[in-house]
C-alpha positions, 0 to 999 in steps of 0.5 A, spaced: 026 907 796 033 910 800 040 907 799 040 904 806 033 900 805 036 899 798 042 896 802 037 892 807 033 889 802 039 886 798 043 884 804 036 879 806 036 876 800 044 874 799 042 871 806 036 867 804 040 864 798 046 862 802 040 858 807 040 852 803 048 851 801 049 853 809 044 848 811 047 842 807 054 844 810 051 843 816 048 836 815 051 830 818 050 823 815 046 819 820 044 813 816 046 810 809 042 805 806 044 800 800 040 798 795 040 793 790 045 788 793 045 781 790 052 779 791 056 783 794 055 785 802 053 792 804 059 793 809 063 792 802 059 796 798 060 802 804 068 801 805 068 803 797 065 810 799 069 816 801 064 819 805 062 815 812 056 815 818 058 821 822 061 825 817 058 832 814 055 832 808 059 834 801 057 833 795 065 832 792 065 826 797 059 824 794 061 825 787 069 821 789 065 815 792 060 814 786 066 815 782 070 809 786 065 804 786 064 805 778 071 804 778 070 797 781 068 795 775 062 790 781 057 795 778 054 797 772 050 802 775 050 807 781 046 812 784 047 816 791 041 821 793 041 824 800 034 824 804 035 828 809 040 827 813 040 820 810 045 817 805 041 813 799 046 808 795 043 804 790 047 799 786 045 794 780 050 789 780 055 786 774 052 779 772 057 774 774 060 769 768 057 762 769 060 759 763 065 761 758 066 759 751 068 760 743 063 758 736 066 757 731 074 756 732 077 751 728 084 754 726 085 756 734 085 752 739 079 754 745 085 752 750 090 757 746 083 763 746 082 762 753 090 763 755 089 770 750 083 773 754 082 775 761 075 774 763 074 766 767 068 763 769 066 766 776 070 773 775 065 779 774 062 781 767 063 788 764 062 791 757 069 794 758 073 787 759 069 784 754 071 788 748 078 788 751 078 780 750 074 782 743 080 785 741 085 780 743 081 775 740 083 779 733 089 780 735 090 773 736 087 771 729 091 778 725 098 773 728 095 768 724 095 772 718 087 772 718 085 780 718 078 779 715 077 774 722 071 778 727 068 776 733 061 778 736 060 776 744 053 774 746 050 773 753 046 768 754 042 771 760 041 766 766 038 766 774 041 770 780 045 775 775 048 770 772 051 770 765 054 765 759 058 769 755 060 766 748 063 769 742 062 767 736 068 767 731 067 768 724 074 766 722 074 768 715 079 767 710 087 766 712 090 772 710 097 771 705 102 775 703 101 775 695 107 779 693 113 780 696 116 786 692 124 791 693 125 797 691 133 799 690 136 793 689 141 792 685 146 787 686 142 782 689 135 780 685 129 779 688 129 772 689 135 771 693 132 777 698 126 773 699 130 768 701 133 772 706 126 774 709 122 770 714 117 771 710 115 769 704 110 769 699 103 765 699 105 758 696 099 752 696 106 747 698 106 752 705 100 750 707 103 746 713 107 754 715 105 760 717 111 763 714 106 766 708 102 769 712 102 777 714 106 778 721 107 785 724 112 783 728 116 778 723 116 784 718 120 788 724 125 782 723 125 781 716 128 788 717 134 787 721 135 780 717 136 784 711 141 788 715 145 783 717 144 780 710 148 787 707 152 788 713 154 781 711 157 782 705 159 789 704 155 794 704 157 798 710 151 803 708 145 799 707 138 801 711 132 799 709 129 806 707 121 803 709 117 797 709 110 797 707 105 792 707 098 793 703 092 790 704 089 788 698 081 791 698 077 783 698 082 783 705 085 777 703 092 778 701 098 783 702 102 786 698 109 787 702 114 792 699 122 793 702 124 800 699 132 800 701 139 803 699 144 798 698 149 804 698 157 802 696 160 795 697 166 796 701 173 792 703 175 791 710 182 796 710 186 797 717 183 794 722 187 796 730 186 795 737 186 802 741 186 800 748 186 803 754 187 799 759 194 798 763 196 792 764 195 789 758 199 788 752 195 790 745 200 786 741 197 779 744 190 781 743 192 783 734 192 775 732 184 776 734 182 780 728 182 775 723 180 780 718 184 781 712 186 788 707 182 787 701 177 782 704 169 784 703 168 788 709 162 783 713 159 785 719 158 779 722 165 778 722 166 783 726 161 782 732 164 775 732 172 780 732 168 783 738 166 777 741 172 773 741 176 780 744 172 780 750 172 773 751 179 774 750 179 779 756 175 775 760 181 769 760 185 775 762 181 778 768 179 784 765 171 782 767 169 789 766 170 791 759 168 795 753 169 794 746 166 797 742 168 797 734 169 804 731 167 804 724 170 809 719 169 809 711 173 811 706 168 812 700 173 814 695 177 807 695 171 803 698 175 800 704 173 800 711 177 801 717 175 798 724 178 800 731 176 796 737 176 801 743 178 797 749 176 800 756 173 800 762 166 798 763 162 799 769 161 794 774 155 792 773 152 784 774 147 780 772 142 779 778 138 775 774 135 773 768 127 773 767 123 769 760 117 770 758 112 768 753 115 761 752 108 757 753 112 750 750 118 751 751 122 750 758 126 756 761 132 751 760 132 751 753 133 759 753 137 760 759 143 755 757 144 758 750 146 765 755 154 765 756 152 769 762 148 767 769 146 770 775 152 774 778 156 774 773 159 781 770 155 783 765 157 784 758 153 788 753 158 783 746 155 777 751 148 779 751 148 780 744 151 774 743 145 770 747 140 773 743 143 770 737 143 764 740 136 764 741 134 765 734 138 761 731 135 755 735 129 756 729 124 756 735 120 762 735 118 768 731 120 773 735 126 774 740 128 781 744 133 781 749 134 787 754 136 789 760 134 793 765 137 796 771 135 792 778 131 795 783 134 793 789 141 795 787 146 800 782 151 795 781 145 789 779 142 789 772 136 784 770 135 781 764 130 780 761 128 776 754 121 775 750 120 771 745 114 768 741 113 761 739 113 758 733 110 751 730 117 747 730 114 740 727 114 738 720 110 733 717 112 732 709 110 728 703 115 728 697 115 724 691 120 724 686 124 721 681 131 720 679 135 717 674 139 713 678 134 711 683 127 711 679 121 713 682 121 715 690 115 716 695 117 719 701 114 720 708 117 723 714 116 727 721 120 732 724 120 735 730 126 741 733 123 741 739 120 735 742 117 736 749 120 743 748 126 741 751 130 743 744 131 735 743 130 734 734 126 727 733 125 725 726 123 719 723 122 717 716 122 713 709 121 712 702 119 706 698 122 706 691 123 702 684 131 701 686 131 703 694 127 702 700 130 706 707 127 707 714 131 712 719 129 714 725 134 719 729 133 722 736 139 728 737 140 732 745 143 738 744 146 739 750 148 732 753 149 732 760 148 740 760 154 742 756 155 744 749 155 737 746 150 734 740 149 727 742 144 722 739 143 716 735 140 713 729 136 707 727 137 705 719 135 700 715 135 701 707 135 696 702 139 697 694 136 694 689 142 695 683 142 688 680 143 693 673 148 697 675 152 691 680 150 684 678 147 683 686 142 686 691 144 690 698 140 691 704 143 695 710 140 695 717 144 698 724 144 703 728 149 709 730 151 713 736 154 720 734 156 727 738 159 734 736 162 740 739 164 747 736 172 747 738 171 754 735 165 758 731 168 755 724 171 749 727 167 742 729 168 736 732 164 729 731 165 723 733 160 716 732 159 709 733 157 704 728 154 698 728 150 695 722 149 688 719 150 688 711 147 682 707 149 681 700 143 677 695 140 676 689 147 675 685 145 675 678 147 668 674 153 669 672 156 674 676 165 675 677 166 670 682 169 676 686 162 677 688 159 671 689 164 669 695 162 675 698 154 673 697 151 673 705 151 677 711 156 681 714 157 685 721 161 692 721 163 695 728 166 701 727 168 709 730 169 715 725 172 721 727 171 727 723 173 735 724 170 740 719 172 748 718 167 751 715 167 759 714 161 758 708 157 765 708 152 760 707 151 753 708 144 753 704 145 756 698 154 759 698 156 764 694 163 765 698 167 762 703 170 754 704 168 748 707 174 743 709 173 736 712 177 730 714 174 723 717 177 717 719 174 711 720 176 704 723 172 697 723 174 691 727 171 693 735 167 687 734 164 684 727 166 681 721 170 687 717 176 690 719 179 696 716 181 703 716 178 708 712 180 716 711 176 721 707 178 728 706 174 734 702 173 740 701 169 746 697 171 753 695 165 758 692 166 765 690 162 770 686 164 771 679 160 776 677 153 779 679 148 772 680 154 768 677 158 763 684 164 759 682 165 753 685 171 748 686 170 741 689 174 736 691 174 729 695 179 724 695 179 717 701 182 711 701 180 704 704 185 698 708 184 691 709 186 690 718 190 684 719 190 682 712 182 682 712 179 683 704 175 688 703 167 687 703 164 689 696 159 694 699 164 697 702 169 699 697 169 706 693 164 707 686 164 714 682 160 716 677 152 718 677 152 725 682 159 725 683 162 725 675 156 726 671 156 723 665 158 717 667 153 711 670 152 710 677 158 705 679 160 706 672 167 708 674 170 702 678 175 696 677 171 690 673 171 683 672 172 682 664 168 677 663 162 679 666 163 687 667 161 687 673 164 693 677 168 690 683 170 698 687 176 700 689 181 701 695 181 708 694 177 714 690 178 721 688 173 726 685 173 733 684 169 739 680 169 745 677 162 749 676 159 756 675 152 757 676 149 763 673 142 766 671 139 764 664 134 771 663 129 768 666 125 773 671 128 771 677 121 769 681 122 763 676 127 760 680 130 757 674 138 758 673 144 755 668 150 751 670 156 749 667 161 743 669 167 739 669 168 733 672 174 728 673 174 722 678 177 716 679 178 709 682 183 704 684 185 697 684 181 692 688 185 687 693 188 681 690 184 677 696 181 672 691 186 673 685 186 679 680 186 675 673 181 678 669 180 684 672 180 691 669 182 697 672 186 703 671 189 709 675 189 715 670 183 720 671 176 720 668 174 727 666 167 730 663 164 737 661 157 739 661 151 744 663 145 743 666 139 747 669 136 747 675 129 749 677 126 751 684 119 749 683 113 749 686 113 742 688 121 741 689 128 743 686 129 740 679 135 739 676 137 736 669 145 735 667 147 732 660 155 730 661 159 728 656 166 724 657 172 726 654 177 722 658 175 715 659 177 707 659 173 702 654 170 699 660 167 705 663 159 706 663 156 712 659 150 716 662 149 723 659 143 724 661 141 726 668 135 727 672 133 728 678 126 731 681 123 731 688 118 735 692 117 736 700 111 739 701 
């Protein structure tokens, strides 16, 4: 065949092959038929398609229409085919959920599960959404510490393309934290560091708490708590290298290991201010810096100084400032020099504060902890302070406070608060025994966030061999929307101390109180109290002084207290001091008229690693007004827990004939104590202490005569030692006290034992 013939044949083949494609491109869709719809309108299906009647047939647009219909989530299957100039669309609709149910859930309420999942009755069922909800339920159980939980979704077919969806849940056993280990700690032992963490090891008495279940978010916060703890105690180089949680093979527990690098411990060096603002005298701000050279470095104190400098600058009209602390370490001298750089900050205002994650707690409870409100000049130091205040509420497992630029204006910022709530109620039962009051049974209910309004409510009582009491308390932390903690107490106490005092007494009453912070460390409290006091069951042959006071009296008094607290911890202090002074005036009604003043203070100081010394002193005086006698139940008695080695009421003026304690009009007592480890593993929680106590109480009044009364102003002194144990059932303390200076009529008690449990 010639070349021309071959060319003509090839051209013919190409034309024939191209005819179907050309024919398809030339075809216009004259009709679209939708098949398989039950609930969904045909026009609704067509509206999702990218091709319409009259359009040329285009496979690309058909494929896009197919994907769009699938992505609506309305259909489980979709096919599109061309039949001449007709497009046939066949769909299989996803069923509608008729009812949503949960089975097998006991630890998590059905309401909480419904709030967690996305699917709802009358919503469209899709496998993708079901799998996503299964994951959400499992995540919810993992936050509860149940990593062995399983969720199996079951479908029950109904007519009219409806289904019932049932999540069958096997909660499995709780996955507790079996052990918390630390690697790299030298200055602080493991038991001390465990106290810092929010996560706790599994113990039987924590069955009302979730702190011993594993939570990854809580573990992240624990890293921050460790960092803040070490920075507060001078370890400026501290870091957490890793925090690893290992699940045991049986999936019933976790072993958590913190690898830390303590670094060196530093003291404060020079603390200066570098001012870049015009019209501001640096010398006026220097007194705000409270850190002294030679003090242990304290990261919290640096942060407080930043906050106080920011507040001081704001009061001087400098709203847009940034105070940045610059820390310079001198590793040879182990000192830290801090320079507070003050300079102009960007002029940014707070547009709004968005709060999320709080289901039970009202927004205002969180919002009122902010020193910033909408419209204020934005300040990072105040933002950090707000985050710390919200965490200090102890209502939340997690608190994240951040700010993002506003979309409305470049000089606006939006503050975002995300919280994760935790249980704030405690139901406790207690059993105990004391050498002072004998056996005790205690029951109490305490809610720290009543009705989500941040209010504190408690009711409790105890029944014992020598003492019974019942107390109801309520506190509103923001009385009239101000930072004033106001509340009341209703109480009743019955003391059956005939073996010590020759009589029993009963007190019933209430008080109203209010307190507020004057500064970061200085607090002022006020209290009004009205109570009825009854002296009963006076033993035959008791002192005439007591016999004449048998019966009922009433006390109406006002008390004022100032407290200055610089301790590193209010629960287990190792450094710092606290001082208080209180005044009480009775006579605004009631039968008793007196004025009382008490002063006290304690100082704590580390002597060596894990060895802490403390000095404590207290004193008080009471005086009748307008010649009124002081009732025997209002006087001062020492002994028992105040001056160890002496019996309760063992130090007191006494009736010479009956040996009844009559109480004094003044007293003072103090203690020097050293707490130290005794060589046992720290996890046992056993520590030893040695002490020396001193105290005296002054003479009684002479309203009923002073013949036959033994009294001495001489100090009594005791020395002794003891053991304390943080047992699984509660704190246990045993003391042996030996009086070395005493009076012949004082009552002695060498052995003192206390045992209590709260679970």
